[in-house]
Structures are given as C-alpha cells and as structure tokens.
N, C-alpha and C positions, 0 to 999 in steps of 0.2 A: 287495783283493787277490781273485783268482778263487780256486776251490777247487784246482785243478792249480796255482798260485802257492804258495798254502798249504802244499800238499803237497811240493812241491820245499823250502820252507823249512824244513818239520818234518824231513826227510830229511837236509838240510845239517845240523842241530841235535842232532838225536836219532836214529840209524839203526838203533834198537833198535826204535821204532815199528810196529804193525801196521795194516794198509791194507783196507778192504774194496773189492775189486777192481771195477771199473766205476762207481763212487761217487764219484770224484774230484770232481764237479762240484758235490756234495753235502757237501764239508767245510767246517765252519764254525770249527775249532781243535782244543783240545785241552782238557781235563777233567781234574781231579785233586782226590785229597780223602785225609782221615787213612788214614794205612798204605797208601795205593795210590798206584804211581804214575802219571804223566802218560798218557792215552791219546790218542788221537783221536777228536774228536766230529763227527757229521754230522746234518746236520739231516734227520729222518726224514720229514717231507712231502716234501724235495725227493727223495728217495731212491724214494719211489713214484712220483712225479712222472716220474722217470727210467724206470723199469719201464714205466709207462702209455705214455710215449712210445715204447716198444721193440714194442709193440703189446699188451700185457697189459691186460686190465680192470682196473678200480681195485681190484674183490675180489679177483681172480688176483693181482695185485702184492701185496696186502697178506697174502694166505696164503702167497706164496712166499717175501715179504721175512721174514715172521716163521720160516718154518722154516728157512731156507737161510742167513739173515744174520743177523738179531740172535738167533735160537737155536742159534747155532754160538758155543761158548765154544773159543779156542784159546789159552787161558793169559790169565794177569794183563794183558798187553797187550792184549786183545781190545778193539775200538773199542765205543764207547758211541754210542748215538742219542738226539738231542733231539727229542721233541714240543715245537715253539714255540708256543704257546697263546695269544700276544699279540695275534695279529689275529683270534682266533676269536670268534664272536658267541656268547653265553651262550644256553643251549638255554632 
C-alpha cells in the first residue's frame, strides 16, 4: 500500500485521525500505546526526503521539520514520526 492508500484506508476506518499535510507519501501506519489512542505514524527520514526534493537542503529540512511539524502539538491525536534505524550503519 502506498502512503496515500494508507491514508484513505485510515480515514475510512477512523475519521478522528490527524495527518501532517504534504507528507502522505511517508505514512507507514498507526501506533498506539497504553492510555493513548492510535495515531498516524510517519517515516521521519521519508519526510525529510520529501522536503529535500522540494528544494530544501537537508539541514534546512531538518530544522523546518523539527520546528513546524514534530514540534507542533495539536492534541492527543498529534501524529508521531518514526526514525527507522534498521538500515543504519553503526558509527
């Protein structure tokens, strides 16, 4: 499923979920935990990639994303962003 297809599926099954505008391609699913409702989960690296493709440097993309997206709390259904380290080489 593409991120857009995942978004459509999630909307059909839970119309209360919140989404980060412009990052549909980076949606990977939902995440939930104790005493917390399910929220949309995005691939952090993919979000940065989307911003760099739009013309930002990686440093500017990281700063913009940190301040304007991950730093924006809009309630208990605020999306979360996963840093996937599975393919990272250790330092």
